[in-house]
Structure formats: structure tokens, C-alpha cells
C-alpha positions as CSV (number, residue, x, y, z in Angstrom):
1,X,-11.6,2.6,-21.6
2,X,-8.9,0.4,-19.7
3,X,-10.0,-2.6,-18.0
4,X,-8.4,-4.4,-14.9
5,X,-8.4,-8.1,-14.8
6,X,-6.9,-10.5,-12.7
7,X,-6.2,-13.9,-13.9
8,X,-6.4,-16.6,-11.2
9,X,-4.7,-20.3,-12.4
10,X,-4.8,-23.4,-10.8
11,X,-6.2,-26.8,-11.6
12,X,-9.5,-26.0,-9.1
13,X,-9.7,-30.0,-8.8
14,X,-12.4,-29.1,-7.0
15,X,-12.4,-25.4,-6.6
16,X,-13.0,-24.6,-2.7
17,X,-13.6,-21.9,-0.7
18,X,-10.0,-21.2,0.0
19,X,-9.9,-19.8,-3.9
20,X,-13.4,-17.9,-4.0
21,X,-11.6,-16.1,-0.5
22,X,-8.3,-15.7,-2.0
23,X,-9.8,-14.2,-5.7
24,X,-12.6,-12.0,-3.8
25,X,-9.8,-10.5,-1.4
26,X,-7.7,-10.0,-4.4
27,X,-10.3,-8.1,-6.4
28,X,-11.4,-5.8,-3.5
29,X,-8.0,-4.7,-2.7
30,X,-6.9,-4.3,-6.2
31,X,-9.9,-2.6,-7.3
32,X,-10.0,-4.9,-10.0
33,X,-12.7,-5.2,-12.6
34,X,-12.8,-8.6,-12.2
35,X,-11.0,-12.0,-11.5
36,X,-11.1,-14.9,-13.5
37,X,-10.6,-18.5,-12.7
38,X,-8.6,-20.2,-15.2
39,X,-8.9,-24.1,-14.7
40,X,-5.7,-25.2,-16.5
41,X,-5.5,-28.7,-18.6
42,X,-4.3,-31.4,-16.8
43,X,-2.8,-34.1,-19.0
44,X,-4.1,-37.7,-18.6
45,X,-1.2,-38.9,-16.1
46,X,-2.0,-35.9,-13.5
47,X,-5.6,-35.4,-14.0
48,X,-8.1,-37.3,-11.4
49,X,-9.6,-40.2,-12.9
50,X,-13.4,-39.8,-13.6
51,X,-12.8,-36.0,-12.6
52,X,-13.1,-33.9,-16.5
53,X,-11.7,-30.8,-17.4
54,X,-15.5,-29.9,-18.0
55,X,-16.4,-31.1,-14.4
56,X,-13.7,-28.7,-13.1
57,X,-15.1,-26.0,-15.2
58,X,-18.8,-26.5,-14.0
59,X,-17.4,-26.5,-10.2
60,X,-16.1,-23.1,-10.9
61,X,-19.1,-21.8,-12.3
62,X,-21.0,-23.0,-9.6
63,X,-18.7,-21.8,-6.6
64,X,-18.6,-18.0,-8.4
65,X,-22.4,-18.0,-8.9
66,X,-22.9,-15.4,-6.5
67,X,-20.4,-13.2,-6.9
68,X,-20.7,-10.9,-10.1
69,X,-16.8,-9.5,-9.8
70,X,-15.6,-13.5,-10.4
71,X,-15.5,-15.1,-13.6
72,X,-14.7,-18.9,-15.7
73,X,-11.9,-18.0,-18.1
74,X,-12.1,-21.6,-20.1
75,X,-8.9,-20.5,-22.3
76,X,-6.6,-23.4,-20.9
77,X,-9.3,-26.0,-20.9
78,X,-9.8,-25.5,-24.8
79,X,-6.3,-26.6,-25.3
80,X,-5.1,-30.2,-25.5
81,X,-1.5,-29.7,-24.8
82,X,0.7,-28.4,-21.8
83,X,-0.7,-25.4,-20.3
84,X,2.2,-22.5,-20.0
85,X,1.6,-19.2,-18.2
86,X,3.4,-17.6,-21.1
87,X,1.3,-18.5,-23.7
88,X,-2.2,-18.0,-21.8
89,X,-1.1,-14.2,-21.0
90,X,0.4,-13.9,-24.7
91,X,-3.2,-14.7,-26.3
92,X,-5.2,-13.0,-23.2
93,X,-3.4,-9.5,-24.2
94,X,-3.8,-10.1,-27.9
95,X,-7.5,-10.6,-27.3
96,X,-8.3,-7.9,-25.1
97,X,-5.6,-5.4,-25.9
98,X,-7.2,-2.6,-24.1
99,X,-7.5,-4.6,-20.9
100,X,-4.8,-4.8,-18.1
101,X,-4.1,-8.4,-17.2
102,X,-3.0,-9.1,-13.1
103,X,-1.5,-12.8,-12.7
104,X,-2.0,-14.0,-9.1
105,X,-0.1,-16.7,-8.1
106,X,1.1,-17.8,-4.1
107,X,4.1,-17.3,-2.6
108,X,5.4,-20.6,-2.7
109,X,4.9,-20.1,-6.8
110,X,7.0,-16.8,-7.0
111,X,10.1,-18.8,-4.8
112,X,10.3,-20.7,-7.9
113,X,9.4,-18.5,-10.5
114,X,12.7,-18.3,-12.3
115,X,12.0,-22.0,-13.3
116,X,8.9,-21.5,-14.8
117,X,8.4,-21.6,-19.0
118,X,9.9,-17.9,-20.1
119,X,9.0,-16.5,-17.2
120,X,10.4,-12.5,-18.5
121,X,8.2,-13.1,-21.2
122,X,5.5,-13.1,-18.7
123,X,6.3,-10.1,-17.3
124,X,5.6,-8.3,-20.7
125,X,2.0,-9.2,-20.6
126,X,1.1,-8.7,-17.1
127,X,1.9,-7.6,-13.6
128,X,2.3,-10.2,-10.5
129,X,-0.1,-10.6,-7.4
130,X,1.3,-12.5,-5.2
131,X,-0.4,-13.9,-2.2
132,X,0.8,-14.8,1.4
133,X,1.1,-18.8,1.7
134,X,1.7,-21.2,5.0
135,X,5.3,-22.2,5.0
136,X,6.6,-19.5,2.2
137,X,7.9,-15.8,2.5
138,X,9.6,-13.0,0.5
139,X,13.1,-13.7,1.6
140,X,13.1,-17.7,0.3
141,X,14.5,-18.8,-3.3
142,X,14.0,-16.7,-6.3
143,X,12.0,-14.1,-4.8
144,X,14.3,-11.5,-3.1
145,X,15.9,-11.1,-6.4
146,X,12.4,-11.1,-8.3
147,X,11.2,-8.3,-5.7
148,X,14.7,-6.4,-5.7
149,X,14.1,-5.8,-9.7
150,X,10.2,-5.8,-10.0
151,X,8.7,-5.3,-6.7
152,X,6.8,-2.2,-5.8
153,X,5.0,-1.1,-2.6
154,X,1.5,-0.3,-3.3
155,X,-1.1,-0.4,-6.3
156,X,0.0,3.0,-7.8
157,X,3.2,1.7,-8.4
158,X,1.5,-0.8,-10.5
159,X,-1.4,1.8,-12.3
160,X,1.5,3.6,-13.7
161,X,2.7,0.8,-15.8
162,X,1.0,-2.0,-18.5
163,X,3.0,-4.8,-17.3
164,X,6.2,-6.0,-15.5
165,X,5.8,-5.3,-11.7
166,X,5.6,-7.7,-9.1
167,X,3.3,-6.8,-5.7
168,X,3.1,-8.4,-2.6
169,X,-1.1,-8.7,-0.7
170,X,-1.3,-9.2,2.9
171,X,-4.4,-11.5,2.2
172,X,-5.6,-13.9,5.3
173,X,-3.9,-17.2,5.1
174,X,-6.5,-20.1,4.7
175,X,-5.4,-23.2,5.1
176,X,-7.4,-25.2,2.8
177,X,-5.6,-28.1,0.1
178,X,-7.0,-29.1,-2.8
179,X,-5.4,-32.7,-2.6
180,X,-6.7,-32.6,1.0
181,X,-10.1,-32.2,0.4
182,X,-9.8,-34.8,-1.9
183,X,-8.5,-37.4,0.6
184,X,-11.2,-36.3,2.7
185,X,-14.3,-37.3,0.1
186,X,-12.8,-40.5,-0.4
187,X,-12.9,-41.5,2.7
188,X,-16.2,-40.4,3.5
189,X,-15.3,-37.0,5.8
190,X,-18.3,-34.1,5.9
191,X,-16.2,-31.3,3.5
192,X,-19.1,-28.9,4.1
193,X,-16.5,-26.2,5.6
194,X,-14.6,-26.4,2.7
195,X,-16.8,-26.3,-0.5
196,X,-19.4,-24.5,-1.6
197,X,-23.0,-26.1,-1.1
198,X,-23.9,-26.2,-4.9
199,X,-19.8,-27.9,-5.7
200,X,-20.3,-30.6,-2.8
201,X,-23.8,-31.5,-4.3
202,X,-22.5,-31.8,-7.4
203,X,-19.3,-33.6,-6.3
204,X,-22.0,-36.0,-4.5
205,X,-24.8,-36.3,-7.0
206,X,-22.0,-37.4,-9.9
207,X,-19.8,-39.6,-7.0
208,X,-16.6,-37.6,-8.2
209,X,-13.6,-37.8,-5.7
210,X,-14.7,-41.6,-5.1
211,X,-12.2,-44.6,-4.2
């Protein structure tokens, strides 16, 4: 039986309530069996000092603990080089031939999608699910051309094919950013509205994101 899995990539540095709300919305709206949160490997020059890949993964595990349809995908964390979406989706497709994959991105990424490494090949391995983002729209950048060629109007258009289509979603926009949360944590501000209590506790216990 075919399994339908969403893949939601990001730094998750740290994972916040916007990530979880977005993953749950996509899973429910697109009737996916699961959505996997896939933290990317961060090279040393981009990593936050004192915060490791294992700690980012641990925070994801804490944030998704209450949601059985959400899972952690470690694929990119276990690599030492740069993470390219095309390589990750190829590997997942080879490992799980009975799974259909749906790669979740924001409208900001769709607007620049043609600059991604081997972007055409990404569409060989999965469909794209595009979430709305503040400040970006479907008439900007690469989005109009991509949607004209690959866009579908609804879920039935995706389900007919194994890969290669793009669906825009009408998700509620949550205006949270990990970089903003890092700044708040650094300056000692209250982040309890932005982070799962278990994640916030983990950060405080280990004194992560401190100046």
C-alpha cells in the first residue's frame, strides 16, 4: 500500500510553534500519513555556536512528541557535507519505493526555486507543497513560470501522479522566525508564546542561544 509522506526541511534552530503549526496544517489539509521534519546539516560557518545538530534534533523530538503524525527525519543530519534537497529526495525515494513524497516549502522558496541545485530533478522524486509566507506571492520571481508548467488546482491533481506537480496551500500565516527567537533568547526575553514548553526547558537547562 502506498504511503504518503511530507518532508519539511529547515535548520530548526530552534524549532518553534510556527514550524509545528505548519507541519500539522499540511498533514491534515493534504491527508498525508505523516510529515517528517528534516533538520539540515549546518556547516560550521553557518551554525550557531554551542548548538549542535544533535541538539536541534532533540528539540524537534520534544516539539513533536504529542503529535503521532509528525516524525523526525535524520537523513541530512547524518551527512558531513552540504545538504542538497535533490540528493535527499533521491535517497529517500530509493530507500522507500512504496512511498510518495511531498516536499514542503514556503512561497519565498518557490520564488527562487530555479536557483536550487538540480531543481528539475527534485520534481522527479516528489511533489511540492507550497505554504504562504508573509511578503511573498505567486506572481513573484520564479513562481508564475513554475506554476504555469507544474501547478495543480487541488489534491486530486497531485494524487493522480507520483511526482512533478506543485500545489499552493491556503495555510494561516504565522509570523515567527527562528532568528528572531534566537535574538529574544539572547536578550533574556520571554519566548513561551513561540516555543513548546519542553523545547524552552531544554534550551534553558543547556543555556543555548546565550550571548
